C-alpha positions as CSV (number, residue, x, y, z in Angstrom):
1,M,87.7,31.8,44.2
2,S,86.7,28.3,45.3
3,K,90.2,27.0,45.8
4,L,91.1,30.5,48.3
5,V,87.8,29.4,49.9
6,F,88.8,25.7,50.8
7,A,91.8,27.4,51.6
8,A,91.0,29.5,54.0
9,G,88.8,26.9,55.7
10,M,91.5,24.5,56.0
11,V,93.6,26.8,57.1
12,A,90.9,27.9,60.1
13,V,90.0,24.3,61.4
14,V,94.1,23.3,61.4
15,S,94.5,26.4,63.8
16,L,91.2,25.6,66.1
17,G,92.4,21.9,66.0
18,A,96.3,22.4,67.0
19,C,94.7,25.0,69.7
20,A,92.3,22.8,71.1
21,K,94.8,19.8,71.6
22,H,97.2,22.2,73.6
23,S,94.1,23.5,75.6
24,G,93.4,20.2,77.5
25,H,97.5,20.2,78.7
26,T,97.3,22.8,81.2
27,E,97.7,23.1,84.8
28,T,94.5,23.4,87.1
29,V,96.1,25.5,90.2
30,Y,93.3,25.6,93.5
31,A,93.4,28.5,95.3
32,E,93.7,28.0,99.2
33,P,91.4,30.8,101.2
34,I,93.6,32.9,103.8
35,P,93.6,32.0,107.2
36,A,91.4,35.0,109.5
37,P,93.3,37.3,111.3
38,V,93.9,36.6,115.1
39,Y,92.2,39.3,116.6
40,V,92.7,39.7,121.0
41,E,90.2,42.1,122.2
42,P,92.4,44.3,124.7
43,V,91.6,43.4,128.7
44,A,92.6,46.1,131.3
45,T,94.7,45.5,133.8
46,K,94.6,48.3,136.1
47,K,91.7,49.0,138.4
48,Y,90.9,52.9,138.3
């Protein structure tokens, strides 16, 4: 039984090490803010 526990522990350590090695190579993507829409108030051209 101790061999099984040792083997399971080694598999866990190796898999976590492999995952940690690959996680450092991710590319960071920065989101740019969306510009606010331009709003122009309507202007009355006719005089009543």
